[in-house]
C-alpha positions in Angstrom: 33.9 18.5 -1.5 32.2 21.6 -0.2 34.5 25.4 0.0 33.0 28.1 1.8 31.3 29.0 -1.0 29.9 25.6 -1.6 26.9 25.3 0.6 26.2 21.8 1.8 23.3 19.4 0.9 22.3 20.6 4.3 22.4 24.4 3.9 21.0 24.0 0.5 17.5 22.3 2.1 17.4 25.0 4.8 17.9 27.9 2.5 15.1 26.5 0.7 13.0 26.6 3.8 13.1 22.5 3.8 13.7 20.6 6.7 16.8 18.5 7.0 16.5 15.2 6.8 18.6 11.7 6.5 16.2 10.3 3.5 16.0 14.3 2.3 19.7 14.3 2.2 20.6 11.4 0.8 18.2 11.5 -2.0 19.2 15.1 -3.2 22.7 13.5 -3.3 21.9 10.1 -5.1 20.0 12.3 -7.3 23.0 14.7 -8.1 25.2 11.4 -8.6 23.0 9.7 -11.0 22.0 10.5 -14.5 18.0 11.0 -15.4 17.4 8.3 -12.6 14.0 7.0 -12.4 12.0 7.0 -8.9 12.9 2.9 -8.0 16.5 3.7 -9.0 17.0 6.8 -6.8 14.7 5.0 -3.6 17.1 2.2 -4.3 20.1 4.9 -3.9 18.5 6.2 -1.0 18.1 2.6 0.6 21.9 2.2 0.0 22.5 5.5 2.3 20.4 5.2 5.0 18.3 1.8 5.2 14.7 1.1 5.1 12.6 4.6 3.1 9.3 3.9 1.7 8.6 4.7 -2.1 5.9 6.9 -0.7 8.3 8.9 1.4 10.8 9.0 -2.0 8.0 10.2 -4.0 6.8 12.9 -1.0 10.3 14.8 -1.4 10.8 14.8 -4.7 7.7 16.7 -5.0 9.2 18.8 -2.3 12.5 19.1 -3.4 11.5 19.7 -7.2 8.6 22.4 -5.8 12.0 24.2 -4.0 14.0 23.9 -7.0 16.6 21.6 -5.9 15.6 18.8 -8.5 14.3 18.7 -11.6 11.5 16.0 -13.2 11.7 15.5 -16.8 8.7 13.3 -18.2 9.8 12.4 -22.4 6.7 11.0 -23.8 6.1 7.6 -23.0 8.0 6.9 -20.2 7.9 7.7 -16.4 9.3 10.3 -14.6 12.7 10.9 -14.5 14.7 12.9 -12.1 18.3 14.9 -11.8 20.2 17.7 -9.9 21.1 20.2 -13.0 18.3 22.7 -12.8 18.2 26.6 -13.2 20.4 26.7 -16.4 17.4 25.8 -19.3 18.8 23.1 -20.8 17.3 20.5 -22.6 17.6 16.7 -23.3 18.0 13.7 -26.1 16.2 10.5 -26.0 16.7 7.8 -27.8 13.7 5.9 -28.6 14.7 2.4 -28.4 16.6 2.1 -25.0 15.1 5.3 -23.9 18.5 7.0 -22.7 18.0 10.5 -22.0 21.7 13.3 -21.9 21.7 16.4 -21.3 21.8 19.3 -23.9 23.0 22.6 -23.6 20.4 25.6 -24.3 19.8 25.5 -28.3 21.3 28.2 -30.0 20.2 29.6 -33.1 16.8 30.6 -35.0 15.2 27.3 -35.0 11.3 28.3 -34.9 11.1 26.3 -31.7 13.3 28.7 -29.8 11.0 31.6 -30.0 7.0 31.0 -29.2 5.2 32.0 -32.2 2.3 33.2 -30.4 3.0 33.7 -26.5 -0.8 34.3 -25.4 0.4 37.2 -23.1 2.6 35.3 -21.4 5.9 35.8 -20.0 8.0 32.8 -21.0 11.2 32.1 -18.8 11.9 28.2 -19.8 11.8 26.2 -22.9 11.6 22.4 -22.6 13.0 20.9 -25.6 13.4 17.3 -26.0 15.5 15.5 -29.2 14.9 12.2 -30.2 17.0 9.9 -32.3 19.0 6.6 -31.8 22.1 6.4 -29.0 25.4 5.8 -30.4 24.8 1.9 -29.3 21.2 1.4 -30.5 22.5 3.3 -34.2 25.9 0.6 -34.7 23.3 -2.2 -33.5 20.3 -1.0 -36.1 22.7 -0.3 -38.7 24.0 -3.8 -38.2 
């Protein structure tokens, strides 16, 4: 539900200069309701909402939405790209080495060396991408049995 302060998906698309289409609205809704979805899962969710859409159209829309900052693309090592609607807060991820499940982790805090670049090479750093690796509770339990 939107309130006067909460823009609709169509208003968000217009606000970043993108044309509003049923496919883009459905795609953004699917990504936001999903949990680090891959392209095939996103395409399936969009098809459930609007009918046929080609995989190429999904890729093109994801590219446009990512470039506009409405969607975030993550690509853990040895995994296909996944997309999420949580953007702009510099959060991180934890990935299960066994089943590949991904979960959000709020911004890392503390004095760990990875949080401050040892040499910024003159860059103005505005974001850090941290991926924690381990076993999810289900895989951890299975491994110890």
